[in-house]
RODREN-501089 format. One record per residue: x, y, z of N, C-alpha, C, CB in turn; residue in three letters. Coordinates in nm, 3 decimals. Glycine has a CB too. Example, Ala and Ser with C-alpha at 12.3 -4.5 7.8 and 13.67 -1.06 7.14 Angstrom:
ATOM/n_xx/n_yy/n_zz/ca_xx/ca_yy/ca_zz/c_xx/c_yy/c_zz/cb_xx/cb_yy/cb_zz/type
ATOM/1.319/-0.569/0.780/1.230/-0.450/0.780/1.320/-0.330/0.780/1.131/-0.447/0.905/Ala
ATOM/1.285/-0.225/0.708/1.367/-0.106/0.714/1.290/0.003/0.787/1.408/-0.060/0.572/Ser
END
This chain:
ATOM/n_xx/n_yy/n_zz/ca_xx/ca_yy/ca_zz/c_xx/c_yy/c_zz/cb_xx/cb_yy/cb_zz/type
ATOM/-1.098/-0.774/-0.385/-1.029/-0.820/-0.269/-0.883/-0.787/-0.288/-1.052/-0.971/-0.245/Unk
ATOM/-0.821/-0.728/-0.186/-0.682/-0.687/-0.195/-0.603/-0.746/-0.079/-0.669/-0.533/-0.195/Unk
ATOM/-0.487/-0.801/-0.110/-0.393/-0.847/-0.008/-0.275/-0.751/-0.008/-0.347/-0.994/-0.034/Unk
ATOM/-0.246/-0.690/0.106/-0.134/-0.597/0.118/-0.027/-0.658/0.206/-0.181/-0.462/0.177/Unk
ATOM/0.095/-0.658/0.155/0.208/-0.707/0.233/0.202/-0.857/0.252/0.212/-0.639/0.367/Unk
ATOM/0.266/-0.903/0.356/0.269/-1.046/0.385/0.263/-1.065/0.534/0.397/-1.113/0.325/Unk
ATOM/0.183/-1.158/0.577/0.172/-1.180/0.720/0.151/-1.326/0.754/0.059/-1.099/0.776/Unk
ATOM/0.191/-1.412/0.666/0.173/-1.554/0.691/0.108/-1.619/0.571/0.089/-1.578/0.815/Unk
ATOM/0.057/-1.738/0.592/-0.001/-1.816/0.483/-0.151/-1.795/0.477/0.032/-1.964/0.500/Unk
ATOM/-0.202/-1.784/0.356/-0.346/-1.772/0.334/-0.387/-1.882/0.237/-0.385/-1.629/0.279/Unk
ATOM/-0.489/-1.956/0.275/-0.540/-2.059/0.185/-0.691/-2.041/0.170/-0.506/-2.201/0.237/Unk
ATOM/-0.739/-2.063/0.050/-0.883/-2.059/0.024/-0.910/-2.130/-0.107/-0.936/-1.913/0.021/Unk
ATOM/-1.034/-2.167/-0.127/-1.074/-2.232/-0.252/-1.117/-2.123/-0.350/-1.191/-2.335/-0.228/Unk
ATOM/-1.045/-2.106/-0.461/-1.073/-1.997/-0.555/-1.215/-1.998/-0.610/-0.977/-2.003/-0.669/Unk
ATOM/-1.269/-2.114/-0.639/-1.399/-2.118/-0.703/-1.509/-2.057/-0.614/-1.435/-2.261/-0.738/Unk
ATOM/-1.534/-2.110/-0.493/-1.641/-2.050/-0.413/-1.605/-1.912/-0.357/-1.677/-2.142/-0.299/Unk
ATOM/-1.476/-1.889/-0.330/-1.436/-1.762/-0.267/-1.429/-1.646/-0.365/-1.301/-1.779/-0.201/Unk
ATOM/-1.381/-1.670/-0.487/-1.361/-1.562/-0.584/-1.456/-1.571/-0.702/-1.218/-1.563/-0.633/Unk
ATOM/-1.452/-1.685/-0.769/-1.526/-1.698/-0.894/-1.677/-1.687/-0.873/-1.492/-1.831/-0.961/Unk
ATOM/-1.731/-1.757/-0.775/-1.876/-1.753/-0.753/-1.926/-1.614/-0.715/-1.914/-1.852/-0.645/Unk
ATOM/-1.840/-1.537/-0.653/-1.877/-1.400/-0.613/-1.829/-1.296/-0.713/-1.821/-1.368/-0.475/Unk
ATOM/-1.767/-1.342/-0.822/-1.715/-1.256/-0.927/-1.621/-1.148/-0.869/-1.830/-1.190/-1.004/Unk
ATOM/-1.530/-1.191/-0.783/-1.434/-1.100/-0.721/-1.303/-1.100/-0.799/-1.409/-1.138/-0.574/Unk
ATOM/-1.230/-0.993/-0.787/-1.096/-0.982/-0.842/-0.999/-0.976/-0.725/-1.082/-0.857/-0.936/Unk
ATOM/-0.894/-1.054/-0.732/-0.793/-1.056/-0.626/-0.670/-0.980/-0.674/-0.757/-1.201/-0.585/Unk
ATOM/-0.625/-0.884/-0.594/-0.503/-0.810/-0.625/-0.411/-0.819/-0.505/-0.533/-0.661/-0.662/Unk
ATOM/-0.283/-0.822/-0.534/-0.183/-0.826/-0.427/-0.088/-0.709/-0.440/-0.106/-0.958/-0.429/Unk
ATOM/-0.033/-0.667/-0.326/0.060/-0.554/-0.328/0.172/-0.580/-0.228/-0.013/-0.422/-0.295/Unk
ATOM/0.296/-0.565/-0.274/0.413/-0.580/-0.188/0.508/-0.467/-0.222/0.481/-0.719/-0.206/Unk
ATOM/0.547/-0.390/-0.126/0.639/-0.280/-0.150/0.778/-0.317/-0.100/0.589/-0.150/-0.082/Unk
ATOM/0.791/-0.338/0.029/0.922/-0.369/0.086/0.903/-0.414/0.230/1.018/-0.247/0.078/Unk
ATOM/1.003/-0.486/0.280/1.004/-0.525/0.420/1.062/-0.414/0.506/1.083/-0.655/0.439/Unk
ATOM/1.055/-0.432/0.636/1.106/-0.329/0.729/1.255/-0.304/0.710/1.079/-0.371/0.873/Unk
ATOM/1.332/-0.409/0.686/1.475/-0.391/0.662/1.501/-0.307/0.538/1.543/-0.525/0.648/Unk
ATOM/1.424/-0.333/0.433/1.439/-0.255/0.311/1.396/-0.109/0.331/1.357/-0.318/0.198/Unk
ATOM/1.296/-0.088/0.415/1.253/0.049/0.444/1.362/0.126/0.517/1.123/0.048/0.528/Unk
ATOM/1.435/0.060/0.607/1.546/0.125/0.677/1.655/0.164/0.578/1.604/0.032/0.787/Unk
ATOM/1.683/0.074/0.483/1.783/0.105/0.380/1.736/0.222/0.295/1.808/-0.019/0.291/Unk
ATOM/1.607/0.225/0.264/1.552/0.335/0.184/1.565/0.468/0.257/1.405/0.308/0.149/Unk
ATOM/1.535/0.468/0.387/1.548/0.592/0.465/1.692/0.641/0.466/1.498/0.571/0.610/Unk
ATOM/1.786/0.549/0.479/1.928/0.586/0.479/1.967/0.644/0.343/2.016/0.464/0.513/Unk
ATOM/1.919/0.583/0.236/1.946/0.632/0.101/1.891/0.773/0.081/1.886/0.536/-0.004/Unk
ATOM/1.766/0.794/0.124/1.705/0.927/0.111/1.785/1.031/0.188/1.559/0.925/0.161/Unk
ATOM/1.831/0.995/0.308/1.910/1.088/0.389/2.042/1.121/0.320/1.936/1.031/0.529/Unk
ATOM/2.110/1.018/0.265/2.237/1.042/0.194/2.218/1.134/0.074/2.297/0.908/0.149/Unk
ATOM/2.107/1.121/0.005/2.082/1.200/-0.116/2.017/1.335/-0.086/1.993/1.121/-0.211/Unk
ATOM/1.985/1.359/0.042/1.923/1.486/0.078/1.778/1.497/0.031/2.003/1.600/0.021/Unk
ATOM/1.710/1.383/0.014/1.570/1.383/-0.028/1.482/1.382/0.096/1.538/1.261/-0.120/Unk
ATOM/1.378/1.459/0.095/1.295/1.479/0.213/1.156/1.419/0.192/1.284/1.628/0.247/Unk
ATOM/1.124/1.317/0.271/0.995/1.251/0.257/0.879/1.344/0.289/0.990/1.128/0.346/Unk
ATOM/0.899/1.442/0.374/0.788/1.531/0.407/0.743/1.612/0.285/0.829/1.626/0.520/Unk
ATOM/0.829/1.623/0.183/0.790/1.691/0.060/0.727/1.594/-0.040/0.911/1.759/-0.002/Unk
ATOM/0.761/1.467/-0.029/0.712/1.366/-0.122/0.575/1.314/-0.081/0.809/1.251/-0.131/Unk
ATOM/0.554/1.294/0.048/0.426/1.243/0.099/0.329/1.360/0.106/0.442/1.174/0.239/Unk
ATOM/0.227/1.355/0.022/0.131/1.466/0.016/0.000/1.435/0.086/0.104/1.502/-0.126/Unk
ATOM/-0.029/1.307/0.108/-0.157/1.268/0.168/-0.135/1.158/0.270/-0.257/1.222/0.060/Unk
ATOM/-0.198/1.172/0.386/-0.190/1.071/0.492/-0.331/1.036/0.536/-0.104/1.122/0.613/Unk
ATOM/-0.355/0.905/0.556/-0.487/0.858/0.595/-0.475/0.759/0.709/-0.560/0.795/0.477/Unk
ATOM/-0.569/0.763/0.806/-0.570/0.658/0.907/-0.617/0.528/0.842/-0.662/0.696/1.028/Unk
ATOM/-0.586/0.416/0.906/-0.619/0.285/0.853/-0.768/0.274/0.817/-0.582/0.176/0.954/Unk
ATOM/-0.853/0.337/0.896/-0.997/0.330/0.872/-1.039/0.395/0.740/-1.071/0.397/0.987/Unk
ATOM/-0.955/0.479/0.683/-0.987/0.548/0.559/-0.904/0.497/0.441/-0.964/0.697/0.576/Unk
ATOM/-0.862/0.369/0.449/-0.782/0.311/0.342/-0.853/0.317/0.208/-0.747/0.167/0.376/Unk
ATOM/-0.983/0.294/0.207/-1.060/0.302/0.083/-1.049/0.439/0.018/-1.206/0.270/0.109/Unk
ATOM/-1.059/0.545/0.098/-1.044/0.681/0.046/-0.903/0.704/-0.008/-1.076/0.785/0.157/Unk
ATOM/-0.803/0.651/0.062/-0.664/0.667/0.018/-0.643/0.604/-0.120/-0.567/0.604/0.120/Unk
ATOM/-0.692/0.482/-0.138/-0.677/0.416/-0.267/-0.754/0.490/-0.377/-0.726/0.271/-0.258/Unk
ATOM/-0.872/0.536/-0.344/-0.954/0.608/-0.443/-0.885/0.736/-0.490/-1.092/0.641/-0.383/Unk
ATOM/-0.833/0.813/-0.398/-0.766/0.939/-0.433/-0.642/0.912/-0.517/-0.728/1.017/-0.305/Unk
ATOM/-0.564/0.810/-0.479/-0.445/0.776/-0.556/-0.484/0.727/-0.695/-0.362/0.671/-0.483/Unk
ATOM/-0.583/0.639/-0.702/-0.626/0.580/-0.829/-0.682/0.686/-0.924/-0.730/0.472/-0.806/Unk
ATOM/-0.750/0.785/-0.871/-0.809/0.890/-0.953/-0.707/0.996/-0.993/-0.924/0.956/-0.880/Unk
ATOM/-0.585/0.985/-0.943/-0.482/1.081/-0.980/-0.503/1.217/-0.915/-0.477/1.097/-1.129/Unk
ATOM/-0.573/1.221/-0.801/-0.600/1.348/-0.734/-0.492/1.389/-0.636/-0.731/1.340/-0.663/Unk
ATOM/-0.377/1.325/-0.644/-0.266/1.361/-0.556/-0.141/1.383/-0.640/-0.242/1.251/-0.449/Unk
ATOM/-0.050/1.460/-0.589/0.073/1.490/-0.664/0.194/1.417/-0.608/0.099/1.640/-0.664/Unk
ATOM/0.170/1.338/-0.503/0.285/1.270/-0.442/0.247/1.133/-0.392/0.341/1.353/-0.328/Unk
ATOM/0.302/1.096/-0.279/0.277/0.965/-0.219/0.160/0.971/-0.124/0.402/0.914/-0.147/Unk
ATOM/0.083/0.864/-0.122/-0.027/0.848/-0.029/0.017/0.746/0.075/-0.158/0.802/-0.102/Unk
ATOM/0.005/0.780/0.203/0.048/0.693/0.312/-0.071/0.658/0.399/0.160/0.760/0.397/Unk
ATOM/-0.083/0.529/0.431/-0.185/0.483/0.526/-0.113/0.458/0.658/-0.260/0.353/0.474/Unk
ATOM/-0.164/0.520/0.764/-0.100/0.513/0.895/-0.180/0.417/0.983/-0.090/0.654/0.961/Unk
ATOM/-0.115/0.305/1.025/-0.188/0.209/1.109/-0.220/0.263/1.246/-0.108/0.081/1.124/Unk
END
């Protein structure tokens, strides 16, 4: 089970939700929208081009494939999931 980003409060009972089903919970947080704007400005100031860094793009429906390719090291750059 993976939680990406933040969108409010999530509550659940760990024992029946995770432990009984032998699930692993992972969370991922990269940056907020304000931080992304700052990052874009930084990249522009430094002359860095995201179109060269992002090597793989996936629609939201193929998120599993995106994670698999990144995890297996089959990409040379950034993997982006497009909502």
